[in-house]
C-alpha positions as CSV (number, residue, x, y, z in Angstrom):
1,M,-31.9,15.9,7.5
2,K,-30.4,13.8,4.8
3,R,-32.1,10.4,4.4
4,R,-30.0,7.3,4.1
5,R,-31.0,4.9,1.4
6,F,-30.9,1.2,1.3
7,L,-29.5,0.1,-2.1
8,A,-29.8,-3.5,-3.1
9,T,-26.8,-4.9,-5.0
10,S,-26.3,-8.0,-7.1
11,A,-24.7,-9.8,-4.2
12,L,-28.2,-10.3,-2.8
13,A,-29.8,-11.8,-5.9
14,G,-32.3,-14.6,-5.3
15,S,-35.9,-15.6,-4.6
16,V,-38.4,-18.4,-4.4
17,A,-41.0,-19.1,-7.0
18,F,-44.6,-18.5,-6.2
19,T,-46.6,-21.6,-5.7
20,V,-49.5,-21.9,-8.0
21,P,-51.6,-25.1,-7.5
22,S,-52.7,-27.0,-10.6
23,A,-56.1,-25.8,-11.9
24,S,-57.0,-29.5,-12.6
25,A,-56.5,-30.7,-9.0
26,A,-59.6,-32.3,-7.6
27,P,-61.3,-30.3,-4.8
28,E,-60.8,-31.5,-1.3
29,P,-63.8,-33.0,0.6
30,P,-65.7,-30.6,2.9
31,P,-63.9,-30.2,6.3
32,G,-65.2,-30.9,9.7
33,D,-64.6,-27.9,11.9
34,V,-61.7,-25.7,10.6
35,T,-62.8,-22.7,12.6
36,G,-63.0,-24.7,15.8
37,L,-59.7,-26.4,15.2
38,L,-57.9,-23.1,14.6
39,A,-59.5,-21.6,17.7
40,A,-58.5,-24.5,19.9
41,Y,-54.9,-24.2,18.6
42,L,-54.7,-20.5,19.2
43,V,-56.0,-20.7,22.7
44,G,-53.5,-23.4,23.7
45,A,-50.4,-22.3,21.7
46,S,-47.4,-21.0,23.7
47,L,-44.1,-19.5,22.7
48,D,-42.3,-22.4,24.4
49,S,-43.2,-24.6,21.4
50,V,-41.8,-22.2,18.8
51,P,-38.3,-22.9,17.6
52,A,-35.6,-20.2,18.2
53,A,-35.1,-19.7,14.5
54,V,-38.8,-19.0,14.0
55,R,-38.8,-16.4,16.9
56,K,-35.8,-14.8,15.3
57,E,-37.6,-14.5,11.9
58,A,-40.5,-12.9,13.8
59,S,-38.2,-10.3,15.2
60,R,-36.9,-9.6,11.7
61,T,-40.5,-9.1,10.6
62,L,-41.1,-6.7,13.4
63,L,-38.0,-4.6,12.6
64,N,-39.1,-4.4,8.9
65,Y,-42.6,-3.4,10.0
66,A,-41.3,-0.6,12.2
67,G,-39.1,0.8,9.4
68,C,-41.9,0.7,6.8
69,A,-44.4,2.3,9.2
70,L,-41.9,5.0,10.0
71,G,-41.1,5.6,6.4
72,G,-44.8,5.9,5.5
73,A,-45.9,7.9,8.6
74,R,-45.8,11.3,7.0
75,S,-46.9,10.3,3.5
76,D,-49.7,12.2,1.8
77,G,-52.1,9.3,2.2
78,V,-51.5,9.0,6.0
79,N,-51.9,12.8,6.4
80,R,-55.3,12.7,4.5
81,A,-56.5,9.7,6.6
82,I,-55.6,11.6,9.8
83,A,-57.4,14.7,8.6
84,A,-60.5,12.6,7.8
85,F,-60.6,10.9,11.2
86,T,-59.3,13.6,13.6
87,P,-62.9,14.8,14.4
88,F,-63.8,11.3,15.5
89,F,-60.6,10.2,17.4
90,G,-61.3,8.9,20.9
91,P,-59.1,9.2,24.0
92,P,-55.3,9.3,23.5
93,Q,-54.6,5.7,24.2
94,A,-52.1,4.7,21.5
95,T,-49.1,6.0,19.5
96,L,-49.3,6.9,15.8
97,I,-45.9,5.6,14.6
98,G,-43.6,8.4,13.4
99,R,-45.9,11.1,14.6
100,T,-46.8,13.2,17.7
101,E,-50.5,12.3,17.8
102,R,-52.0,9.8,20.2
103,V,-55.4,8.4,19.4
104,D,-57.8,5.7,20.5
105,I,-56.5,2.2,19.8
106,L,-59.0,1.3,17.0
107,H,-57.9,4.3,15.0
108,A,-54.2,3.7,15.8
109,A,-54.5,0.2,14.3
110,L,-56.1,1.7,11.2
111,I,-53.6,4.6,10.7
112,N,-50.5,2.5,11.5
113,G,-51.7,-0.2,9.2
114,I,-52.0,2.3,6.4
115,A,-48.5,3.8,7.2
116,S,-46.9,0.3,7.2
117,H,-48.1,-0.5,3.6
118,I,-48.3,2.8,1.8
119,L,-44.7,2.6,0.5
120,D,-45.3,-1.0,-0.7
121,Y,-42.0,-1.8,1.0
122,D,-43.3,-4.2,3.6
123,D,-42.8,-7.9,4.2
124,T,-44.2,-10.5,1.8
125,H,-45.2,-14.1,2.1
126,L,-44.3,-15.1,-1.4
127,K,-46.5,-18.2,-1.6
128,T,-49.6,-16.0,-1.4
129,V,-48.2,-12.4,-1.8
130,I,-49.8,-11.6,1.6
131,H,-48.1,-8.8,3.5
132,P,-48.4,-10.4,6.9
133,A,-47.1,-7.9,9.5
134,G,-49.3,-4.8,8.7
135,P,-52.7,-6.1,9.9
136,V,-51.3,-8.2,12.8
137,V,-48.7,-5.9,14.3
138,S,-50.8,-2.7,13.9
139,A,-53.6,-4.3,15.9
140,I,-51.5,-5.7,18.8
141,L,-49.1,-2.8,19.1
142,A,-52.1,-0.6,19.7
143,L,-53.6,-3.1,22.1
144,S,-50.3,-3.3,24.0
145,E,-50.8,0.4,25.0
146,R,-54.2,-0.4,26.5
147,Q,-53.1,-3.3,28.7
148,P,-49.8,-4.7,29.9
149,V,-48.3,-7.0,27.3
150,S,-44.9,-8.7,27.8
151,G,-42.6,-9.1,24.9
152,S,-42.9,-12.9,24.9
153,D,-46.7,-12.7,24.8
154,F,-46.5,-10.1,22.0
155,L,-44.2,-12.2,19.9
156,N,-46.3,-15.3,20.4
157,A,-49.5,-13.5,19.4
158,M,-47.7,-12.0,16.4
159,I,-46.5,-15.4,15.2
160,L,-49.9,-16.9,15.7
161,G,-51.7,-14.1,13.8
162,I,-49.3,-14.5,10.9
163,E,-49.8,-18.3,11.0
164,V,-53.6,-18.0,10.7
165,E,-53.7,-15.4,7.9
166,C,-51.1,-17.1,5.8
167,R,-52.6,-20.6,6.2
168,L,-56.0,-19.3,5.2
169,G,-54.3,-17.5,2.3
170,N,-52.6,-20.8,1.3
171,A,-56.0,-22.5,1.2
172,V,-57.6,-20.1,-1.3
173,Y,-54.7,-18.8,-3.4
174,P,-54.5,-18.2,-6.3
175,A,-58.2,-18.5,-7.1
176,H,-59.1,-15.9,-4.4
177,Y,-56.6,-13.5,-5.8
178,D,-57.6,-14.1,-9.4
179,R,-61.2,-13.1,-8.5
180,G,-59.8,-9.6,-7.7
181,W,-59.5,-9.7,-3.9
182,H,-56.5,-8.1,-2.2
183,I,-55.5,-11.0,-0.1
184,T,-53.6,-9.0,2.5
185,G,-56.8,-7.3,3.6
186,T,-59.1,-10.4,3.3
187,T,-56.8,-12.7,5.3
188,G,-55.1,-10.0,7.5
189,V,-58.4,-9.5,9.4
190,F,-58.1,-13.1,10.6
191,G,-54.5,-12.6,11.7
192,A,-55.4,-9.4,13.6
193,A,-58.4,-11.1,15.3
194,A,-56.4,-14.1,16.2
195,A,-53.4,-12.2,17.6
196,A,-55.6,-9.7,19.5
197,G,-57.8,-12.5,20.8
198,K,-54.7,-14.3,22.1
199,L,-53.6,-11.2,24.1
200,L,-57.1,-10.7,25.4
201,G,-57.2,-14.3,26.7
202,L,-60.2,-15.4,24.8
203,N,-61.5,-18.9,25.5
204,K,-62.1,-21.4,22.7
205,Q,-65.7,-20.3,22.1
206,Q,-64.8,-16.7,22.1
207,M,-62.0,-17.3,19.7
208,V,-64.4,-19.1,17.4
209,W,-66.6,-16.0,17.5
210,A,-63.6,-13.7,16.8
211,L,-62.7,-15.7,13.7
212,G,-66.3,-15.7,12.6
213,L,-66.5,-11.9,13.1
214,A,-63.3,-11.6,11.1
215,A,-64.7,-13.8,8.3
216,T,-67.6,-11.5,7.8
217,Q,-65.3,-8.4,7.4
218,P,-63.2,-9.1,4.3
219,V,-61.7,-5.9,2.8
220,G,-59.7,-5.2,-0.3
221,L,-60.0,-5.2,-4.0
222,R,-57.1,-5.4,-6.4
223,E,-58.8,-2.7,-8.5
224,M,-57.4,-0.2,-5.9
225,F,-53.8,-1.0,-6.6
226,G,-51.9,2.2,-7.5
227,T,-54.0,4.4,-5.2
228,M,-54.0,5.3,-1.5
229,T,-56.8,2.8,-1.0
230,K,-54.5,-0.1,-1.3
231,S,-52.8,0.8,1.9
232,F,-56.2,1.3,3.5
233,H,-56.7,-2.5,3.2
234,P,-54.2,-3.7,5.9
235,G,-55.2,-0.8,8.1
236,R,-58.8,-1.6,8.0
237,A,-58.0,-5.3,8.4
238,A,-56.1,-4.4,11.6
239,Q,-58.9,-2.3,12.9
240,N,-61.6,-4.9,11.9
241,G,-59.6,-7.8,13.5
242,L,-59.2,-5.8,16.7
243,T,-62.9,-5.0,16.7
244,A,-63.7,-8.7,16.2
245,A,-61.6,-9.7,19.3
246,F,-63.2,-7.0,21.5
247,L,-66.7,-8.1,20.5
248,A,-65.9,-11.7,21.1
249,Q,-64.5,-10.9,24.5
250,Q,-68.0,-9.6,25.4
251,N,-69.6,-12.8,24.0
252,F,-70.9,-11.2,20.9
253,T,-71.8,-14.3,18.9
254,S,-71.1,-15.3,15.3
255,S,-71.4,-18.5,13.3
256,D,-69.2,-21.3,14.7
257,H,-68.2,-22.2,11.2
258,G,-67.5,-18.8,9.7
259,I,-64.5,-20.0,7.7
260,E,-65.6,-23.4,6.2
261,A,-69.4,-23.3,6.1
262,K,-71.2,-23.5,2.7
263,S,-71.9,-19.7,2.9
264,G,-68.7,-19.0,5.0
265,W,-65.7,-17.0,4.1
266,A,-63.7,-19.5,2.0
267,N,-66.5,-20.6,-0.2
268,V,-67.8,-17.1,-0.8
269,V,-64.5,-15.5,-1.7
270,S,-62.8,-18.3,-3.6
271,T,-63.5,-21.2,-5.9
272,K,-60.5,-23.1,-4.4
273,Q,-60.4,-24.4,-0.8
274,T,-57.4,-26.6,0.1
275,W,-58.3,-27.3,3.7
276,S,-55.1,-29.3,4.4
277,E,-53.2,-26.0,3.9
278,V,-55.0,-24.7,7.0
279,T,-54.7,-27.8,9.2
280,A,-51.7,-29.9,8.2
281,G,-48.6,-29.4,10.4
282,L,-50.4,-26.9,12.6
283,G,-48.0,-26.2,15.5
284,T,-45.0,-27.8,13.8
285,T,-44.5,-25.7,10.7
286,W,-44.4,-21.9,10.7
287,E,-45.5,-19.5,7.9
288,V,-43.5,-16.6,9.4
289,S,-40.4,-18.7,8.5
290,L,-41.3,-18.1,4.8
291,N,-41.6,-14.3,5.2
292,T,-39.4,-12.1,3.0
293,Y,-38.5,-8.5,3.0
294,K,-38.5,-6.1,0.1
295,P,-35.3,-4.4,-1.0
296,F,-37.5,-2.4,-3.5
297,A,-40.5,-0.2,-2.6
298,C,-43.0,-1.6,-5.1
299,G,-45.0,-4.6,-6.2
300,I,-43.2,-7.8,-5.7
301,V,-43.6,-9.2,-9.2
302,I,-41.4,-6.4,-10.7
303,H,-38.5,-7.0,-8.3
304,P,-36.8,-9.4,-10.8
305,T,-36.9,-6.7,-13.5
306,I,-35.4,-4.1,-11.1
307,D,-32.8,-6.6,-9.9
308,G,-31.7,-7.5,-13.4
309,C,-31.7,-3.9,-14.7
310,I,-29.6,-2.7,-11.8
311,Q,-27.1,-5.5,-12.3
312,L,-26.8,-4.7,-16.0
313,R,-26.4,-1.0,-15.3
314,D,-23.7,-1.5,-12.7
315,Q,-21.8,-4.2,-14.7
316,F,-21.7,-2.3,-18.0
317,R,-22.0,1.3,-16.7
318,L,-25.1,1.8,-18.7
319,T,-26.8,5.2,-18.9
320,A,-30.2,6.0,-20.3
321,D,-28.9,8.0,-23.3
322,R,-26.9,5.0,-24.6
323,I,-30.0,2.7,-24.6
324,R,-32.1,2.2,-27.7
325,S,-34.5,-0.3,-26.1
326,I,-35.2,-2.5,-23.1
327,H,-37.2,-5.7,-23.8
328,L,-38.7,-7.7,-20.9
329,R,-40.0,-11.2,-21.2
330,V,-42.3,-11.8,-18.1
331,H,-44.9,-14.1,-16.6
332,P,-48.5,-13.1,-17.5
333,L,-49.2,-11.9,-13.9
334,V,-46.6,-9.2,-14.2
335,L,-48.5,-7.4,-16.8
336,E,-51.8,-8.1,-15.2
337,L,-50.6,-6.4,-11.9
338,T,-48.0,-3.9,-13.1
339,G,-48.9,-3.1,-16.7
340,K,-49.3,0.6,-16.3
341,T,-47.4,2.1,-19.3
342,S,-47.7,5.8,-18.3
343,P,-48.0,6.2,-14.6
344,H,-48.5,9.8,-13.4
345,T,-48.0,9.4,-9.7
346,G,-45.5,7.6,-7.5
347,L,-48.2,5.2,-6.3
348,E,-49.0,4.3,-9.9
349,G,-45.3,3.9,-10.6
350,K,-45.2,1.0,-8.0
351,F,-47.5,-0.9,-10.4
352,S,-45.6,-0.2,-13.6
353,V,-42.9,-2.6,-14.8
354,Y,-42.1,0.0,-17.4
355,H,-41.3,2.6,-14.8
356,A,-39.4,0.1,-12.7
357,A,-37.1,-0.9,-15.5
358,A,-36.4,2.7,-16.5
359,V,-35.9,4.1,-13.0
360,A,-33.5,1.2,-12.2
361,I,-31.3,2.3,-15.1
362,V,-31.6,6.0,-14.5
363,E,-31.2,6.1,-10.7
364,G,-29.6,2.7,-10.0
365,A,-32.0,2.1,-7.1
366,A,-35.7,1.4,-6.3
367,G,-36.3,2.7,-2.8
368,E,-39.2,4.9,-1.8
369,Q,-37.7,8.0,-3.6
370,Q,-37.7,6.1,-6.9
371,F,-41.4,5.6,-6.6
372,S,-42.2,9.2,-5.8
373,D,-44.1,11.7,-7.9
374,R,-40.7,13.3,-8.6
375,A,-39.2,10.1,-10.0
376,V,-42.2,9.2,-12.1
377,Q,-42.3,12.6,-13.7
378,N,-38.6,12.8,-14.3
379,P,-38.2,13.5,-18.1
380,E,-35.2,11.2,-18.5
381,T,-37.1,8.4,-16.9
382,I,-40.2,9.1,-18.9
383,A,-38.2,9.0,-22.1
384,L,-36.5,5.7,-21.3
385,R,-39.8,4.2,-20.1
386,G,-41.1,4.8,-23.6
387,R,-38.4,2.6,-24.9
388,V,-39.3,-0.4,-22.7
389,S,-41.3,-3.2,-24.3
390,T,-42.7,-6.4,-22.8
391,A,-43.8,-9.8,-24.0
392,I,-45.6,-12.6,-22.0
393,D,-43.6,-15.8,-21.6
394,S,-45.7,-18.4,-19.9
395,S,-42.6,-20.6,-19.4
396,L,-41.3,-18.1,-16.8
397,A,-42.3,-18.2,-13.2
398,E,-43.8,-15.1,-11.6
399,D,-40.5,-14.2,-10.0
400,Q,-38.4,-14.6,-13.2
401,V,-37.6,-12.3,-16.1
402,R,-35.5,-12.3,-19.2
403,I,-34.1,-8.8,-20.0
404,T,-32.5,-7.6,-23.3
405,I,-31.0,-4.2,-23.4
406,T,-30.0,-2.9,-26.9
407,L,-27.7,0.1,-27.1
408,N,-27.7,2.7,-29.8
409,D,-24.7,1.1,-31.5
410,G,-26.6,-2.2,-31.7
411,K,-24.8,-4.0,-28.9
412,N,-27.0,-6.3,-26.8
413,F,-26.8,-7.1,-23.1
414,E,-29.0,-9.9,-21.7
415,K,-29.9,-11.0,-18.2
416,Y,-32.0,-13.9,-16.9
417,I,-33.1,-13.5,-13.3
418,E,-34.2,-16.9,-12.0
419,H,-35.0,-15.7,-8.5
420,A,-35.4,-12.1,-7.5
421,V,-33.4,-10.3,-4.8
422,G,-34.6,-10.5,-1.2
423,S,-36.3,-13.8,-1.0
424,T,-36.1,-17.0,1.1
425,R,-33.4,-18.4,-1.4
426,H,-31.2,-15.4,-0.8
427,P,-32.7,-13.4,2.0
428,M,-31.8,-10.0,3.2
429,T,-29.3,-10.3,6.0
430,D,-29.8,-8.7,9.4
431,T,-27.4,-6.0,8.3
432,D,-29.4,-5.4,5.1
433,L,-32.6,-5.1,7.2
434,E,-30.9,-2.7,9.6
435,A,-29.7,-0.5,6.7
436,K,-33.2,-0.5,5.3
437,F,-34.6,0.4,8.7
438,L,-32.1,3.2,9.2
439,G,-32.9,4.7,5.8
440,L,-36.6,4.7,6.4
441,A,-36.3,6.1,10.0
442,A,-33.9,8.9,9.1
443,G,-35.6,12.3,9.3
444,V,-38.7,10.8,10.9
445,I,-37.5,10.0,14.4
446,S,-34.4,11.5,16.0
447,D,-30.9,10.1,15.6
448,S,-30.9,9.1,19.3
449,Q,-34.2,7.3,19.0
450,T,-33.3,5.2,16.0
451,P,-30.7,2.9,17.6
452,R,-32.9,2.4,20.7
453,L,-35.9,1.4,18.6
454,L,-33.8,-0.9,16.5
455,D,-32.5,-2.6,19.7
456,L,-36.1,-2.9,21.1
457,C,-37.2,-4.7,18.0
458,W,-34.3,-7.2,18.1
459,R,-34.9,-8.1,21.7
460,I,-38.7,-7.9,21.7
461,E,-39.0,-11.3,23.4
462,S,-37.2,-10.1,26.6
463,L,-39.2,-6.9,27.1
464,P,-41.3,-6.8,30.2
465,D,-43.7,-4.3,28.6
466,V,-44.2,-3.8,24.9
467,S,-45.6,-0.3,25.3
468,V,-42.0,0.9,25.6
469,L,-41.6,-0.1,21.9
470,A,-44.7,1.8,20.9
471,R,-43.6,4.9,22.7
472,A,-40.2,4.7,21.0
473,C,-41.9,5.0,17.6
474,S,-43.4,8.4,18.6
475,T,-42.1,11.8,17.8
476,G,-44.0,13.4,20.6
């Protein structure tokens, strides 16, 4: 079946800058009881207090998650993970998205979390580069097949889980990330524990224990970027968070100060702890409102390069054979994260700004197929990739780039991308998200299933039982 592709165009161009706190800022005084405050908030929070616009953004996040998990469901990494765990699967309690198998809910959370992230096409909280949905939705979607969960309760738990993981990320970023932690895994476990704990009806003390159990299970190293293990991080975070909630439900104890204690999570994994980022405005501001969705299936910091190269290609009808060189001026983090000059696999290509620039010119797109082994090994793309050069420009923000393309005849074309496509400044529209979803779902689930699943995501809040959504993701 022919797969439809979502192609970003210059009409969508825009992004917000990453927030990087000043290194000279004085440390905040030690907090009182951050873990307890979060637990009390989670236990008492209801969907009634969440503005309609925030609930709508959460439904957009869910739709994007469903598309990304479907698109990644049959990838080599997911196939290998299933092969590894098949001998140990428990009773068939939950759906594996985009597949026929049903497995126990802990393994479903793991596998679906891997599938949701393996294309690197998932949602991104730009302030922290956390991918919020994978750990949270993977955990509670599996849980919703074990016990009845209404759509409104599901949406509330999802919003709360995202709130917790992103606020904790805000508190320790960028120092935590700079130490080499993959922040999606290390904070996602809190989001999964909080969301699952909410659906399990944990009391305050149990929620404190769930957060403590999450704190002791950080997972994810940036060293793994460009390999299958990167997608393992949100999957394991979902599984670990769900495990934490189940243990806490049985009064399995942990420290009451797992987040803020001297030897607690924040002080162990980061040299920066901005506690006000966790507590200020709790219940009145919403991190899911800052969520964004990728038009390109790769690391977020190379989106400006792709956006600019596609715009120049389309505007001047550029082809690879006409180009003598492509020069990129980028923020230092771009080369730190995506400096692979000679990627050999599609996964490695997702972390190569050189491949991103070349494939954007050669194919005029940067969806999942442009970060496949086929695309990375394409001779035309390899040749152009060798003519891409970079320079660090510390005056640029992480989501900015200056591009100079020089043709064989000496003519130059330049492009400055101030804000990359697909961000809060110029977000993907509902129509854009639907097109992306349809492209990812095509060939995975049937043509009759696709519009039904899309509709269920949009009206999640009104569903009497969320398990119908999980079943709609199955091919069995």
